[in-house]
GURO-704654 format. One record per atom (N, C-alpha, C, CB): residue in three letters; x, y, z. Coordinates in steps of 0.2 Angstrom, whole numbers, plus 5000, padded with zeros to 4 digits. Glycine has a CB too. Example, Ala and Ser with C-alpha at 12.3 -4.5 7.8 and 13.67 -1.06 7.14 Angstrom:
<recs>
ALA506649725039 ALA506249785039 ALA506649845039 ALA505749785045 SER506449895035 SER506849955036 SER506450005039 SER507049975029 
</recs>
This chain:
<recs>
MET543349924898 MET542849894895 MET542649934888 MET542149894899 SER542649904882 SER542549944876 SER541849964876 SER542649894870 GLN541750024872 GLN541050054872 GLN540650004868 GLN541150114869 THR539949994870 THR539549954866 THR539250004861 THR538949934871 ILE538949964856 ILE538549994850 ILE537850004852 ILE538749964843 LYS537550064852 LYS536850074854 LYS536550104847 LYS536850124860 VAL535950064846 VAL535550084840 VAL534850104843 VAL535550034835 ALA534650164842 ALA533950184844 ALA533450184838 ALA533950254847 ILE532950144838 ILE532450144833 ILE531750174836 ILE532250074830 ASP531550234834 ASP530950264837 ASP530450264831 ASP531050334840 GLY529850274833 GLY529250284828 GLY528650274831 GLY529450234822 PRO528050284827 PRO527450284830 PRO527150204831 PRO526950314825 SER526650194834 SER526350134835 SER526150094828 SER525650134839 GLY526350034828 GLY526149994822 GLY526650004816 GLY525550014820 ALA527250044817 ALA527750054812 ALA528149984810 ALA528150114813 GLY528049934814 GLY528449874813 GLY529149874817 GLY528549864806 LYS529149924821 LYS529849934825 LYS530049864828 LYS529749984830 SER529649834831 SER529849774835 SER530049714830 SER529249744839 SER529649704825 SER529849644820 SER530549664817 SER529349634815 ILE530549724815 ILE531149754811 ILE531749754815 ILE531049814808 ALA531749784821 ALA532249784826 ALA532549714828 ALA532049824832 LYS532049664829 LYS532149594831 LYS532549564825 LYS531549554832 ALA532349574819 ALA532649544813 ALA533349574812 ALA532249554807 ALA533449634813 ALA534049674812 ALA534549654817 ALA534049744812 SER534349644823 SER534749624829 SER535049554828 SER534349624836 ALA534549504825 ALA534849434824 ALA535349434818 ALA534249394822 ALA535249474813 ALA535749484808 ALA536349504810 ALA535449524802 LEU536349554814 LEU537049584816 LEU537349554823 LEU536849664817 GLY536949514826 GLY537249484832 GLY537149534838 GLY537949464831 TYR536649574838 TYR536549624844 TYR535949594848 TYR536349694841 VAL535949624854 VAL535349604859 VAL534849654857 VAL535549614866 TYR534249624856 TYR533649664855 TYR533249684861 TYR533149634850 VAL533049754862 VAL532749774868 VAL532049804866 VAL533149814872 ASP531449774867 ASP530849804865 ASP530549844871 ASP530349744863 THR530649904871 THR530449944877 THR529749954878 THR530750014877 GLY529349944872 GLY528649954872 GLY528349894876 GLY528349944865 ALA528649834876 ALA528449774880 ALA528549794887 ALA528849714878 LEU529049834889 LEU529049844896 LEU528449884899 LEU529749884897 TYR528349934895 TYR527749984896 TYR527049944896 TYR527650044892 ARG527049894891 ARG526449854891 ARG526349814897 ARG526449804885 THR526949784900 THR526949744906 THR526749784912 THR527649714907 VAL526949844912 VAL526749894918 VAL525949904917 VAL527049964918 ALA525749914911 ALA524949914910 ALA524649854912 ALA524849934903 LEU524849794910 LEU524549734912 LEU524549724919 LEU524949674909 ASN525049744923 ASN525049734930 ASN524549784933 ASN525749754933 ALA524549844930 ALA524049894933 ALA523349874932 ALA524149964930 ALA523149844926 ALA522549814925 ALA522349764930 ALA522449794918 ARG522849714931 ARG522649664935 ARG522549684943 ARG523249614936 LYS522849744944 LYS522749774951 LYS522149814951 LYS523349804953 GLY521749824946 GLY521149864946 GLY521249934945 GLY520749854952 ALA521849954943 ALA522050024942 ALA521750054936 ALA522750034942 ASP521550114936 ASP521250154930 ASP521850184927 ASP520750214932 PHE521950164920 PHE522550194917 PHE522650264917 PHE522550164910 LYS522050304918 LYS522150374918 LYS522150404924 LYS521450404914 ASN522250364930 ASN522350384936 ASN523050374938 ASN521850344941 ASN523450424938 ASN524150424939 ASN524350394946 ASN524550484939 GLU523950414951 GLU524050384958 GLU523950314958 GLU523650424963 GLN523450284955 GLN523350214955 GLN523850174951 GLN522650194952 VAL524050204946 VAL524550164942 VAL525250164946 VAL524650204935 ILE525450224949 ILE526050224953 ILE526050174958 ILE526150304955 ALA525450174962 ALA525350124967 ALA525450054965 ALA524650134970 SER525250044959 SER525349974956 SER526049954955 SER524949964949 LEU526550004955 LEU527249984954 LEU527549954960 LEU527650044952 GLU527249954966 GLU527449924972 GLU527549854971 GLU527049944978 ALA528149824973 ALA528249754972 ALA528249724965 ALA527849714977 LEU528249774960 LEU528249754953 LEU528949734951 LEU527949804949 ASP529049674948 ASP529749664945 ASP529649644938 ASP530049594949 VAL529949684934 VAL529849674926 VAL530549654924 VAL529649744923 SER530649604920 SER531249584918 SER531249554911 SER531649534922 LEU531849554907 LEU531849534900 LEU532249464900 LEU532149584895 GLY532049414897 GLY532449354896 GLY532549344888 GLY532149294899 PHE533049314886 PHE533149294879 PHE533249224878 PHE533849334877 VAL532749194875 VAL532749124873 VAL532849104866 VAL532049094876 ASP533349074864 ASP533549064857 ASP533549134853 ASP533049014854 GLY533749184856 GLY533849244853 GLY533149284853 GLY534049234846 ALA532649254856 ALA531949294856 ALA531849324863 ALA531349244854 GLN531649384863 GLN531549414869 GLN530849394873 GLN531549494868 HIS530849384879 HIS530349364883 HIS530249414889 HIS530349294885 VAL529649434890 VAL529549484895 VAL529249444901 VAL529149544893 TYR529449464907 TYR529249434913 TYR528949484918 TYR529749384917 LEU528349464921 LEU528049504926 LEU528049464932 LEU527349524924 ASN528449484937 ASN528549444943 ASN528649374942 ASN527949454948 GLY529049364937 GLY529249294936 GLY528849254931 GLY529349254942 GLU528249284929 GLU527749254924 GLU527949274917 GLU527049264926 ASP527949234912 ASP528049254905 ASP527449284903 ASP528349194901 VAL527449344901 VAL526749374899 VAL526849404892 VAL526649434904 SER527349374888 SER527549404881 SER526949404877 SER528049354878 ASP526449354877 ASP525849354873 ASP525249394876 ASP525649284872 LEU525249394883 LEU524649434886 LEU524649504885 LEU524649414893 ILE525249534884 ILE525349604883 ILE525149634876 ILE526049624885 ARG524949594872 ARG524849614865 ARG524149634863 ARG525149564860 THR523649634868 THR522949654866 THR522849724865 THR522549624872 PRO522349744861 PRO522249824860 PRO522149854867 PRO521549824856 GLU521849824872 GLU521749864878 GLU522349874882 GLU521249814883 ILE522849824882 ILE523449844885 ILE523949884880 ILE523849774886 SER523849884874 SER524149934870 SER523950004872 SER523949924862 MET523350024872 MET523050084874 MET523350104882 MET522350094874 GLY523350054886 GLY523550064893 GLY524250084893 GLY523449994897 ALA524650044888 ALA525450064888 ALA525550134886 ALA525750014883 SER525150164881 SER525150234879 SER525050274885 SER524650244873 ALA524550264889 ALA524350304895 ALA524850304900 ALA523650284898 VAL525050244902 VAL525550234908 VAL526250264906 VAL525650164910 SER526450264899 SER527050284897 SER527150364898 SER527250264890 ALA526550394899 ALA526550474900 ALA526750494907 ALA525950504897 ILE526750444912 ILE526850454919 ILE527550454920 ILE526450404923 PRO527850504923 PRO528550514924 PRO528850454929 PRO528750584927 GLU528450444934 GLU528650384939 GLU528750324935 GLU528150384944 VAL528350304930 VAL528350244927 VAL529050244922 VAL527750234922 ARG529150304919 ARG529750304915 ARG530350294919 ARG529750374911 LYS530350334925 LYS530950324929 LYS531050254931 LYS530850374935 PHE530450214933 PHE530550144935 PHE530850104930 PHE529750124937 LEU530750114924 LEU531050074918 LEU531650094915 LEU530550064913 PHE531850164917 PHE532450194914 PHE533050154915 PHE532450264916 GLY533150134922 GLY533750104924 GLY533850034920 GLY533750094931 LEU533350004920 LEU533349934916 LEU533549944909 LEU532749894917 GLN533349994906 GLN533450004899 GLN534150024898 GLN532950054896 ARG534450074902 ARG535150094901 ARG535650044903 ARG535250154905 ASP535450004908 ASP535949944910 ASP536049894904 ASP535649914916 LEU535449874901 LEU535549834895 LEU535949854890 LEU534849814893 ALA535849924888 ALA536249954883 ALA536949964885 ALA535950024881 ASP537149974891 ASP537849984893 ASP538249914893 ASP537850014900 LYS537849864893 LYS538149794894 LYS538249754887 LYS537849754899 ASN537849774882 ASN537749744876 ASN537749784870 ASN537149694876 ASN537949764864 ASN537849794858 ASN537049784857 ASN538249764852 CYS536749834856 CYS535949824856 CYS535649864851 CYS535649834863 ILE535049844849 ILE534549884846 ILE533949894850 ILE534349854839 MET533749954852 MET533249964856 MET532650004853 MET533450004863 ASP532049984853 ASP531550024850 ASP531050044855 ASP531249984844 GLY530750104853 GLY530250134857 GLY529950194854 GLY530450144864 ARG529850244859 ARG529550314857 ARG530050364858 ARG528950324860 ASP530550354863 ASP530950414865 ASP531650384866 ASP530750444872 ILE531850334862 ILE532550304864 ILE533050354862 ILE532550234860 GLY533050384856 GLY533550424853 GLY533550494857 GLY533450434846 THR532950514859 THR532950574863 THR533050574870 THR532250604862 VAL532850524873 VAL532950524881 VAL533350464883 VAL532250524884 VAL533150404881 VAL533450344884 VAL534150334882 VAL533050274883 LEU534250334876 LEU534950324873 LEU535150384869 LEU535050264869 PRO535250444872 PRO535350504868 PRO536050504865 PRO535350574872 ASP536550454867 ASP537150444865 ASP537250384860 ASP537650434871 ALA536650364857 ALA536650314853 ALA537050334846 ALA535950294851 GLN537450284844 GLN537850304838 GLN537350304832 GLN538350244837 VAL536850264832 VAL536350264826 VAL535650274829 VAL536350204822 LYS535350324826 LYS534650344828 LYS534150344821 LYS534550414831 ILE533750294822 ILE533250284816 ILE532550304818 ILE533350214813 PHE532150334814 PHE531450354815 PHE531050314809 PHE531350434815 LEU530750264812 LEU530350214807 LEU529650234807 LEU530450144809 THR529350244801 THR528650264801 THR528350234795 THR528650344801 ALA527650254795 ALA527250234789 ALA526550264790 ALA527150154789 SER526150264785 SER525550304785 SER525050264791 SER525150304779 PRO524650304794 PRO524150274799 PRO523750214796 PRO523650324802 GLU523550224790 GLU523150164787 GLU523550104786 GLU522850194780 ILE524150114783 ILE524650054782 ILE524750024789 ILE525250074779 ARG524950064794 ARG525050034801 ARG524449994804 ARG525350094805 ALA523850024803 ALA523249994806 ALA523149934802 ALA522650044805 GLN523249924796 GLN523149864792 GLN523549814794 GLN523149874784 ARG524249824795 ARG524649774798 ARG524549754805 ARG525449804798 ARG524349794809 ARG524149774816 ARG523449734816 ARG524049844820 TYR523049754811 TYR522349714811 TYR522549644809 TYR521949754806 LEU522949634804 LEU523149564802 LEU523449524807 LEU523549574796 GLN523849564811 GLN524249524817 GLN523649504822 GLN524749574820 LEU523249544823 LEU522749534828 LEU522249474826 LEU522249594830 GLN522049474819 GLN521649424817 GLN522049354817 GLN521549434809 GLU522649354816 GLU523049294817 GLU523049264824 GLU523749304815 LYS522949314829 LYS522949294836 LYS522249284838 LYS523249344840 ASP521749284833 ASP521049274835 ASP520749324840 ASP520849204838 VAL521049384839 VAL520749444843 VAL520249474840 VAL521349494845 GLU519649484843 GLU519049504839 GLU519049584839 GLU518349484843 THR519149614833 THR519149684832 THR518949704825 THR519849714834 THR518949764823 THR518849784816 THR519349824814 THR518149824815 PHE519449834807 PHE519949884805 PHE519849954807 PHE520049874797 GLU519249974807 GLU519050044809 GLU519250054817 GLU518350054808 GLU519150004821 GLU519350014828 GLU520150014829 GLU519049954832 VAL520449974825 VAL521249974825 VAL521450044823 VAL521549914821 LEU521150064817 LEU521450134814 LEU521250184819 LEU521050144808 ALA520750184823 ALA520550234828 ALA521050234833 ALA519850224830 ASP521250174835 ASP521750164841 ASP522450184839 ASP521750084843 VAL522650174832 VAL523250194830 VAL523250274830 VAL523350174823 LYS522750304827 LYS522750374827 LYS522750414834 LYS522150404823 GLN522350374839 GLN522350404846 GLN523050394849 GLN521850364850 ARG523350344848 ARG524050334851 ARG524550374848 ARG524250254850 ASP524450394841 ASP524950444838 ASP524850504842 ASP524750444830 TYR524250524843 TYR524050594846 TYR524350594853 TYR523350604846 ASN524250544857 ASN524450534864 ASN525150534864 ASN524150474867 ASP525550494860 ASP526250494860 ASP526650554858 ASP526450434856 SER526350594853 SER526650654851 SER526450714855 SER526450664844 HIS525950714859 HIS525750774863 HIS525850764870 HIS525050784861 ARG526150714873 ARG526250704880 ARG526750754882 ARG526450634882 GLU526750774888 GLU527250824891 GLU527950794892 GLU526950854897 ILE527950724894 ILE528550694896 ILE528750654889 ILE528450644902 ALA529350674887 ALA529650634881 ALA529250624876 ALA529950574884 PRO528950674872 PRO528450654867 PRO528850624861 PRO528150724864 LEU528450584857 LEU528750554851 LEU528950604846 LEU528250504848 LYS529550604844 LYS529850644838 LYS530550624836 LYS529850724841 ALA530650644830 ALA531350624827 ALA531850674829 ALA531250624819 THR532450654830 THR532950704832 THR533250724825 THR533550664836 GLU533750774826 GLU534050804820 GLU534550754817 GLU534450864822 GLU534750704821 GLU535250654818 GLU534850594816 GLU535650634824 SER534150594817 SER533850534815 SER533850514807 SER533050534817 ILE533850454806 ILE533850434799 ILE533050414798 ILE534350374797 ILE532750444794 ILE532050434793 ILE531950374788 ILE531650494790 ILE531550324790 ILE531350274785 ILE530650264785 ILE531750204787 ASP530350274779 ASP529650264779 ASP529450204775 ASP529250324775 SER529150154779 SER529050084776 SER528350074772 SER529150034782 SER528050134771 SER527350124768 SER527350084762 SER527050194767 GLU527850094758 GLU527950064751 GLU528450014751 GLU528050114746 LEU528649994757 LEU529249944757 LEU528949874760 LEU529849964761 SER529249824758 SER529049754761 SER529449754767 SER529249694756 LEU529249704771 LEU529549694778 LEU530349684777 LEU529249634781 GLN530549644772 GLN531249624771 GLN531549684768 GLN531349564766 GLU531249724764 GLU531549784761 GLU531649834767 GLU531149824756 THR531249844772 THR531349884777 THR531849864782 THR530649894781 ILE531849794783 ILE532449764787 ILE533149784784 ILE532349684788 ASP533149774778 ASP533749784774 ASP533949864775 ASP533749764767 ALA533449904774 ALA533649974775 ALA533949994782 ALA533050014773 VAL533649964787 VAL533849974794 VAL534549944795 VAL533349944799 ILE534649884792 ILE535349854793 ILE535849894789 ILE535349784790 ASN535749914783 ASN536149964779 ASN536350024783 ASN535949974772 ALA535850054786 ALA535950114790 ALA536350104796 ALA535250144792 ILE536250054799 ILE536750034805 ILE537450024803 ILE536449974809 LYS537549984798 LYS538149974795 LYS538550034793 LYS538149914789 GLU538150074789 GLU538550134787 GLU538750184792 GLU538050174782 ASN538350184798 ASN538550234803 ASN538950204809 ASN537850254806 THR539150134808 THR539550104813 THR540250084811 THR539150054817 LYS540450104805 LYS541050084802 LYS541650114806 LYS541050114795 
</recs>
Protein backbone atom coordinates (compact mmCIF):
# COMPACT_ATOMS: atom_id res chain seq x y z
CA MET A 1 0.00 0.00 0.00
CA SER A 2 1.44 3.38 -1.00
CA GLN A 3 2.07 5.94 1.70
CA THR A 4 -0.69 8.47 2.18
CA ILE A 5 -0.04 12.20 2.24
CA LYS A 6 -0.64 13.68 5.68
CA VAL A 7 -1.02 17.40 6.24
CA ALA A 8 -1.22 18.75 9.80
CA ILE A 9 -2.73 22.18 10.42
CA ASP A 10 -2.44 23.42 13.98
CA GLY A 11 -3.25 26.76 15.52
CA PRO A 12 -5.27 28.59 18.16
CA SER A 13 -9.04 28.77 18.44
CA GLY A 14 -10.73 30.90 15.80
CA ALA A 15 -7.79 30.94 13.37
CA GLY A 16 -10.06 29.59 10.65
CA LYS A 17 -8.41 26.17 10.56
CA SER A 18 -11.61 24.28 9.80
CA SER A 19 -12.82 26.50 6.94
CA ILE A 20 -9.37 26.72 5.39
CA ALA A 21 -8.52 23.02 5.80
CA LYS A 22 -11.92 22.11 4.35
CA ALA A 23 -11.43 24.32 1.28
CA ALA A 24 -7.84 23.13 0.74
CA SER A 25 -8.95 19.50 1.04
CA ALA A 26 -11.65 20.00 -1.57
CA ALA A 27 -9.22 21.71 -3.95
CA LEU A 28 -6.61 18.97 -3.60
CA GLY A 29 -9.00 16.01 -3.43
CA TYR A 30 -7.95 15.07 0.12
CA VAL A 31 -10.14 13.92 3.02
CA TYR A 32 -10.65 16.64 5.64
CA VAL A 33 -10.54 15.64 9.32
CA ASP A 34 -11.69 18.25 11.87
CA THR A 35 -10.33 16.90 15.16
CA GLY A 36 -11.79 19.80 17.10
CA ALA A 37 -15.24 18.50 16.16
CA LEU A 38 -14.36 15.19 17.81
CA TYR A 39 -13.46 16.87 21.11
CA ARG A 40 -16.57 19.04 20.88
CA THR A 41 -18.64 15.87 20.50
CA VAL A 42 -17.08 14.38 23.62
CA ALA A 43 -17.90 17.65 25.42
CA LEU A 44 -21.51 17.60 24.17
CA ASN A 45 -21.91 14.02 25.34
CA ALA A 46 -20.44 14.89 28.74
CA ALA A 47 -22.79 17.87 29.07
CA ARG A 48 -25.80 15.71 28.20
CA LYS A 49 -24.79 13.28 30.92
CA GLY A 50 -24.50 16.07 33.47
CA ALA A 51 -20.72 15.87 33.79
CA ASP A 52 -18.71 18.83 35.04
CA PHE A 53 -16.12 19.63 32.34
CA LYS A 54 -13.54 20.30 35.07
CA ASN A 55 -14.19 16.97 36.80
CA ASN A 56 -11.95 14.45 35.03
CA GLU A 57 -13.61 11.43 36.60
CA GLN A 58 -17.07 12.53 35.45
CA VAL A 59 -15.85 13.24 31.91
CA ILE A 60 -14.01 9.89 31.74
CA ALA A 61 -17.13 8.10 32.98
CA SER A 62 -19.15 9.77 30.19
CA LEU A 63 -16.95 8.00 27.61
CA GLU A 64 -18.58 4.68 28.44
CA ALA A 65 -20.71 3.41 25.53
CA LEU A 66 -19.79 6.54 23.58
CA ASP A 67 -19.45 6.14 19.82
CA VAL A 68 -18.00 9.10 17.90
CA SER A 69 -17.66 8.79 14.14
CA LEU A 70 -17.13 10.91 11.07
CA GLY A 71 -19.09 10.73 7.85
CA PHE A 72 -18.60 12.55 4.57
CA VAL A 73 -21.64 13.80 2.67
CA ASP A 74 -20.90 15.49 -0.67
CA GLY A 75 -17.36 16.07 0.57
CA ALA A 76 -18.52 17.76 3.78
CA GLN A 77 -17.63 16.25 7.12
CA HIS A 78 -20.45 15.34 9.50
CA VAL A 79 -19.91 14.28 13.10
CA TYR A 80 -22.04 11.61 14.71
CA LEU A 81 -22.65 10.99 18.41
CA ASN A 82 -24.02 7.48 18.86
CA GLY A 83 -25.46 7.72 15.35
CA GLU A 84 -26.96 11.21 15.76
CA ASP A 85 -25.64 13.97 13.48
CA VAL A 86 -24.51 16.66 15.94
CA SER A 87 -22.51 18.77 13.47
CA ASP A 88 -24.43 21.96 14.34
CA LEU A 89 -25.05 21.26 18.04
CA ILE A 90 -21.32 21.24 18.87
CA ARG A 91 -20.68 24.83 17.71
CA THR A 92 -21.95 26.78 20.74
CA PRO A 93 -19.63 28.81 23.03
CA GLU A 94 -20.41 26.47 25.95
CA ILE A 95 -19.33 23.40 24.00
CA SER A 96 -16.27 25.26 22.69
CA MET A 97 -15.07 25.86 26.24
CA GLY A 98 -16.02 22.30 27.16
CA ALA A 99 -13.92 20.97 24.29
CA SER A 100 -10.93 22.95 25.54
CA ALA A 101 -11.37 21.42 29.01
CA VAL A 102 -11.93 17.79 28.00
CA SER A 103 -9.07 17.87 25.48
CA ALA A 104 -6.65 18.26 28.41
CA ILE A 105 -7.70 14.85 29.80
CA PRO A 106 -5.29 12.07 28.70
CA GLU A 107 -8.04 9.44 28.62
CA VAL A 108 -10.09 11.55 26.20
CA ARG A 109 -7.11 12.07 23.91
CA LYS A 110 -6.36 8.34 23.97
CA PHE A 111 -10.03 7.59 23.21
CA LEU A 112 -9.90 9.66 19.99
CA PHE A 113 -6.28 9.03 18.98
CA GLY A 114 -6.90 5.73 17.21
CA LEU A 115 -9.75 7.13 15.12
CA GLN A 116 -7.62 10.04 13.96
CA ARG A 117 -4.58 7.93 13.04
CA ASP A 118 -6.72 5.36 11.24
CA LEU A 119 -8.27 8.04 9.02
CA ALA A 120 -4.83 9.42 8.14
CA ASP A 121 -3.36 5.99 7.39
CA LYS A 122 -6.14 5.21 4.91
CA ASN A 123 -6.55 8.55 3.10
CA ASN A 124 -4.59 11.49 1.78
CA CYS A 125 -5.84 13.94 4.37
CA ILE A 126 -5.64 17.37 5.91
CA MET A 127 -6.18 17.19 9.65
CA ASP A 128 -6.54 20.27 11.82
CA GLY A 129 -6.43 20.70 15.57
CA ARG A 130 -4.08 21.75 18.37
CA ASP A 131 -1.49 18.94 18.47
CA ILE A 132 -1.66 17.30 15.05
CA GLY A 133 1.90 18.02 13.99
CA THR A 134 3.34 17.37 17.44
CA VAL A 135 1.42 14.30 18.64
CA VAL A 136 -1.25 12.87 16.34
CA LEU A 137 0.65 12.99 13.02
CA PRO A 138 4.30 13.63 13.89
CA ASP A 139 5.18 11.98 10.55
CA ALA A 140 3.08 14.43 8.51
CA GLN A 141 4.85 15.53 5.33
CA VAL A 142 3.50 19.07 5.75
CA LYS A 143 2.99 20.88 9.05
CA ILE A 144 1.29 24.27 9.03
CA PHE A 145 0.74 26.55 12.03
CA LEU A 146 -2.16 28.88 11.22
CA THR A 147 -2.67 31.88 13.45
CA ALA A 148 -4.09 35.41 13.71
CA SER A 149 -4.38 38.04 16.43
CA PRO A 150 -6.89 37.32 19.25
CA GLU A 151 -8.99 40.33 18.22
CA ILE A 152 -9.22 39.24 14.59
CA ARG A 153 -10.08 35.68 15.60
CA ALA A 154 -12.72 36.87 18.05
CA GLN A 155 -14.33 39.13 15.42
CA ARG A 156 -14.52 36.25 12.94
CA ARG A 157 -16.04 33.91 15.54
CA TYR A 158 -18.49 36.60 16.70
CA LEU A 159 -19.80 37.08 13.15
CA GLN A 160 -20.19 33.30 12.74
CA LEU A 161 -22.23 33.09 15.95
CA GLN A 162 -24.38 36.05 14.91
CA GLU A 163 -25.22 34.27 11.66
CA LYS A 164 -26.40 31.30 13.73
CA ASP A 165 -28.49 33.58 16.02
CA VAL A 166 -26.38 32.71 19.05
CA GLU A 167 -26.76 35.45 21.67
CA THR A 168 -23.37 36.73 22.80
CA THR A 169 -21.20 39.86 22.70
CA PHE A 170 -17.84 40.53 21.05
CA GLU A 171 -16.31 41.05 24.49
CA GLU A 172 -17.51 37.63 25.64
CA VAL A 173 -16.16 35.95 22.52
CA LEU A 174 -12.80 37.73 22.88
CA ALA A 175 -12.57 36.64 26.51
CA ASP A 176 -13.36 33.05 25.47
CA VAL A 177 -10.69 33.17 22.74
CA LYS A 178 -8.04 34.44 25.14
CA GLN A 179 -9.00 31.88 27.79
CA ARG A 180 -8.85 29.04 25.27
CA ASP A 181 -5.45 30.28 24.07
CA TYR A 182 -4.17 30.14 27.63
CA ASN A 183 -5.73 26.74 28.34
CA ASP A 184 -4.48 25.19 25.10
CA SER A 185 -0.92 26.49 25.38
CA HIS A 186 -0.49 25.76 29.11
CA ARG A 187 -2.03 22.30 29.44
CA GLU A 188 0.34 19.53 30.54
CA ILE A 189 -0.78 17.09 27.85
CA ALA A 190 0.11 18.05 24.26
CA PRO A 191 0.11 21.85 24.61
CA LEU A 192 -0.54 23.96 21.54
CA LYS A 193 2.75 24.95 19.88
CA ALA A 194 4.41 25.13 16.48
CA THR A 195 7.05 22.54 15.62
CA GLU A 196 10.47 23.34 14.20
CA GLU A 197 9.21 22.16 10.79
CA SER A 198 5.99 24.17 10.93
CA ILE A 199 5.21 26.66 8.18
CA ILE A 200 3.78 29.69 10.00
CA ILE A 201 0.87 31.40 8.24
CA ASP A 202 -0.58 34.51 9.94
CA SER A 203 -3.96 35.32 8.42
CA SER A 204 -4.57 38.56 10.35
CA GLU A 205 -4.10 40.67 7.20
CA LEU A 206 -5.21 38.04 4.67
CA SER A 207 -8.63 37.39 3.21
CA LEU A 208 -10.11 33.91 3.51
CA GLN A 209 -9.21 33.10 -0.11
CA GLU A 210 -5.67 34.45 0.29
CA THR A 211 -5.19 32.22 3.33
CA ILE A 212 -6.59 29.18 1.51
CA ASP A 213 -4.22 29.86 -1.41
CA ALA A 214 -1.25 30.18 0.96
CA VAL A 215 -2.08 26.82 2.56
CA ILE A 216 -2.58 25.08 -0.79
CA ASN A 217 0.72 26.48 -2.10
CA ALA A 218 2.55 25.34 1.04
CA ILE A 219 1.15 21.82 0.61
CA LYS A 220 2.01 21.64 -3.08
CA GLU A 221 5.54 22.95 -2.51
CA ASN A 222 6.21 20.35 0.18
CA THR A 223 4.68 17.29 -1.50
CA LYS A 224 6.41 17.50 -4.87
